[in-house]
N, C-alpha and C positions, 0 to 999 in steps of 0.2 A: 312150139319153142321151149327152150331150159328154162330151169328157174333159175333164174338173173337174182345173182347176192352183189354188194356193195363193198367193194373194200374201203373203210376209212382210211389205212393207212395212206393208201394211194389216192383216193376219189375224196370230192369238195374242201382240198387243203388248201381254199380262199379262204375257208372257215377256219373259227379255234374248234381243237378239235372237239368238247362236249357238243357246239352246235352243230357238225355232221350230222348227227344222228338224227334231227327233225328236218335235215338238208335231204339226207337219204330216201326217209319217209313219206315226203314231200314228190321229191321226185319218181317214185311209185313202187319203192324198193321194199319188201318187208322180212328183208333178211339182210344182213352186214356181215362183214366179220374184219378184223382187228389183229394185226400181226402180233405187236406188242404192246399188252395194254399196261405195263407195270408203272412205266411210271404217271399212268392216272387213277383217279380214286374207283376203286373196284364198285363200290357201293354206287355210287355218280354215275358209272356207267350202266352199271342194272338199272339206276331211275331212267336212263334215257330209253333204255331198249321196254321195259314196261310202257314207260309212259307213249311212244310210239308203237306200239307194235311191233316191235321188231323181234326177232330172234339172231341168235350169234351162232352164225356158222362154220366160226375158225377161229383157232390163235394159235399161236406158234409157243414152245418152248425150247429152251428154257430161257427165263427173262436173260436180257442182251446185256453183256459188260459194256455200256459206254465209253471207256476208258481206253481203249482199245483194244480190249480184248476178242476171240471171235464169239460171234451171238452165238456156235453150238458146240456142243461136244460132247456126244452124245456116243461116237466112234472114237473119242481120244483117248489111247491108252495111258492110263494111271490119273484119269479124272473121275474114274466109278463113285465115288465117294462124292466130289462137286454134283454130279450131273443129279444122284438121287437127292441130295439137299434142294436146289435149286427146282428140281422137278415136283417137290412137295412143297414148296412156296408157290410154285406155279399151278399147284391142285387149287389152295386157297382163292386165288383168283377165278379156277373155272367153278369152283362151287359154287360162288357168286353168281357168273355170268353164265353158265351151261350153255359151253359151245357143245355145238353137236361133233365137233371132232375137232384136235388137236396133233399140233404138227412137230414130230420130236424132231429137229436140228442136229443131222451126223459133225457138224462140223469139218474142220480142216484135218485130214491124216490121210496114209496111206498104208497100203500092203495088208498083209493077212493077220498082222495084231488089229489092225483097227475094224476089220471084217467084224471078227470077233467079237471084239466089246462092243460093239455097235447092235450084235446080236444079242449079246446078253442084257445089255439093257433096255433092251427093246422086250426082252423076256419079262425081266423084271418090273417094268413099269405098266406093261400089259396085266402081267397079273394083282400089280398093287392096286391099280382101279380096273377093274374087270368090265365093270359096267361103261366103261366111256371109250369112243372111236377115237384110236390113234393113227395118225399118216405118215411116211414117207415121202420127200419130193427129192427127184432129181432134180439139180440144180446148174442151168449150163458153164462152162468153163472159161469164157470169158467173162461174167459179171463176179462169177465165184472161182477164183480162181486156188484150189486145192483145196475145194471142196471135197471132201469124201465119198458122198453119192452124186455121181456125174454123167450114169447109166441106167438108161431104164431098164434093162436085162440084170444090171445084180443089185436094183429093186428090188424084180420080181425075188431074186432065188435069198434075199433076204426075209422078205415078207413070207418065203415058204421053209426058210430054217428057223423062225420064229413061232411057227405055227399056231400063233394064236390069233384068234376066231373077232377080235378086237383092235387089229390093226389091216389096212391096206396102204394102196398107194394112191398119191394126190397129183395129179398132171398138170399142169402148166403147158399149156397151149406156147406158151412165148419159151418156154425153156424146150422145150420138146422139139418145137424148130430151127433152133439154134442147136442144137446137139447133134439132131442129124438130117436136118434139111428135108425131112420127109411125116409129115406131124400125121398125117392119114394112115401112113403105117405103121406110125408108134402106137398110133389109138388104137386101128385094127387087133395090134399084139396085144395092146394093156390093157385096154377099155374095161375087159372085164374083171381088172383087178383094183380098179379107182372105184374110192369113197367121195372124192370131190378133185374137181376141178376149175383152174384159172385162165384168164387170158389175158392178154397184150398180143399188142401188135409187133412186128417185130420187121427189119431193125427196128430199135429207139422205145421200146417198151411203150409206145403211141395208144393212143384209141384203133377200134377197128378203122381200117379203111386207109390209115395213113403209112402202112407198112405192103408187107409181101405176104401175108399171110394170108389167106380165104377162108375168114370166121365165119362167114355165112355158112359157107358147105362145112367145116367143122360142128357148128351147130345140128348141122343137118341131120350130122354123123351121130353125132347123141344122141336123136329122138330118135334114130332108125334104129337104133342098140338099143334103145329101152331107160338109157339111163336117166336114175330118177333124179340123182343128187342135186345139189348146188351147182353152178357155174359161175364165179366170182369174177364181178370185171376188177383187172388187178394191173391197170397202167395208167402214165403220170395225161393227164389232161394236158391237152395247149390251148388253156385259157380257163374261164368256168368249166367248172363239171358239168350244169347240166346243159351248157351249148356242145355237148360230144354225146350226147346220151341217143341222136338218133339211130344208131345201131339195134337199139330195143323195140323198135315198134309201138308193136301192142303188148309183146311179151310180160309176163308175170314176174 
């Protein structure tokens, strides 16, 4: 079975944020991810990770604008200086938390100028932190209307255009299903580019078994390909999180 991680932005939300690390460890996880850690103390999160023997698989950049702005703008022409400034702010968190991967969000944009802006910003980021692994993730058009990166083929083209060894694909089974309706085909085509996997059932972004995705078959496909990265549970539990973890079985 894959090496599962717990997304603490989605799971254990019945608890205060800092208590979720202990809950994830008690549930048998040794790896977690936090999408946007910026409203919390990086030092306290580091303490929680160390205290409970956890590693951080992933975080997102840039820090979100909770006052109504987009959460990403790496593909937005004219915001290059803001991207670089907020990138460096995010790296101060990353230096303390040690995420294996960092997801660079494209933001809402369209057209050739947006594509070139995204490529140049990714080149800059990958060169600025050459030892850090970065990912880009296609998001579905229903949950994120107007988001620039909404196609897996486009993601592959951009990764190739950037040409950096520390940039790869973030493959979310939930988004993949809503984008194409054919999760197995998308994984067969793009799995080799993938550095990090996330999942939820669809529709509804619930726990495995709540929707129409055959997630056990997807996990088996990851094993068959020899995928060795993390597979993070990024779903909204219907009730207390521990009651929704039956899909794990005895997996790590």
